[in-house]
N, C-alpha and C positions, 0 to 999 in steps of 0.2 A: 691294284684297285684300292681306292680309298675306303677305309672301313666305314661302311654305311651302317648307322645304328638302327634304322627302321625304314618304313615306307611312308611315314607320315610327312605331311607338307613341311612342318617345322623342322623335322630331322633332315629332310632333303635340302632345305634352305640353309641349315647350319652346315651341312657337309659342303655345299657349294661355296659358302662364305669362307670356310677353312681352305678349300682348294684355291679359290680366287686370291685370297690373301697370300698364300704360299707361292703361287705361280705368277703373280702379277709382274714382278721384276724380270723374271726369265722371259715371259711373254713379250714384255716391252723391249728387251734387248733383241729378241728375234725379230720383232716387228720393225725396230729401227734399222736393223741390217737389211731387211727386205725393202723398206721404203726409202731409207736415207734421209728422212725428215722427221723431226720430233713430233710435230702436230699430226702428221699422217700416221705415225706409229701409235700414238695415243688413240687415235680414232680406230685403228685396226685392232688394238687390244680391246677397246670397249665393244666393238662389234663382235669380236670373237667371244668375249665373256657373255655378252647378251645372248648370242646363239646357244652357247653352252647352258646358260641358265634355263632357257626354254626346253632344251633337250635333256636336261640333267637326269631325270628319272630313267632315261634309256641308256645313259652312258655307262659302259662297263669299265673302261680305262681312260680316265680324264686327260692325262698328259698327251698321248698320241692323238686323241680326239681334238684337243686344243690345237695341236700342231697342224693337223689336216684342215681344221676349220679356218685357221689363220691363213694358211696357204691358199685355200680356195677363195677366201674373201679377198686376199691380196690380188690374186689372178683376175678375179671378177672386176675389181676396182681398176686394175691396170688396163684390162680390155676396154672398159667403159671410158677411161681417160684417153686411151689411144684412139678410140672411135670418135670421141668428141674433138680431139685435136685434128684428126683427119677431116672431120666435117668442117672445122673452122679454118683449115689451111686454105689459103686462097691462091693456090698455084705457086709457080716458081718465080713469080715476079713479072713485071711488065716486060713484054717482048719489045724488040726494036721498033715495031710499027704501032705500039700502044702509046697513047698520050698519058703520062703519069698523073696529070691533074684530073683527067676524066676518070682514071682508075680510082683515085682517091675519093672522088665524088660518088662513084658507084659503091665503093666499099662503105662509105658513110651511110648511104641509103640502105644498103644491106643490113647495117646495124640496127635499123628501125624495125626490121621484121622479127617476128617471134622466132626462137631458136630452131624449132623443127622446120618451119617454113623456109627460113634462111638456109638450112642444111639442104633442103630439096632444091632450092633455086641454085645454090652453089654447085651441087653435084650435077644437076641437069645441064646448066648453061655455062658454068665456068669450067668445070672439069669435063664437060661434054660426055657424061655417062648416059646410057639409055634409061628409059623408064624402068625396065626390069632390073638393071644393075643398081639403080638408085633404091628401088623397093627392097631388093635383097640386102643391100648395105644397111638400110635403116630398119629392116625387119618389119615392113609394112606392105600393104597391097599396092598394086600398080594404079588402081583407081585413086587411092589416097595420094600417091605421088602426083598424078595428073591434076587432081583438084588443088593440091597445095601449090604446085608449080603455077597453075593458072591464077590463083588468088595472090600468090607472091609477086608475080609479074605485074598484076594490076596495082598492087600496093607500091611497087617500085615506080611504075609510071606516075602514080599520084605523087609519090615523094619527090621524084625528079622533076616532074611537070614540064611546062614550057620553058622554064627558066634554066633548063639544064645547061645550055651553052653559056649563059651568063655565069652560072655557078662555077663552071669549069674555068672560065677566064679569070676569076678572082682568087682561085686557090694559089697561094704563093709557092713558087718553086724554090729549091734549095739555094739557087743563085740569088734570088731576091731576098732571102732571109739572111744571107751573109753580110756582115758589116762592111 
């Protein structure tokens, strides 16, 4: 345990500052090994130290607390990133019966939807998940999924409009782009 000189706010702040200064490089090395990216590691260290600052008066042994806090934050961030990537993944690619130009046009139109609405539409209609599966994956109610899906489809219809066939025919294919 770090020698705490008192229970005053200034003493606690001084103790935290001493700990943070001494542990910052060690925390950064650990974070870099966890993340594999300098910017992400810096963010992880900052988040860890911020959480520790808030909890500082209750922390008995700062080093293990920092390690646990960093791991939990890293796992939470990784889960969030994995969920976001899963939500944005648009399937395994065009199947043999799909028109690539049409797919690109629909993907472009999907990009105009807000992120949460886009996630609902993709999960429901591209990934063919049920309302219940979509709600569970997004951590929301089935009613929210239904209304978001309905509004999302309406916005897609507006975005694609009557000119959908024209827009598909003008999207260049890879053969047209080649010199």
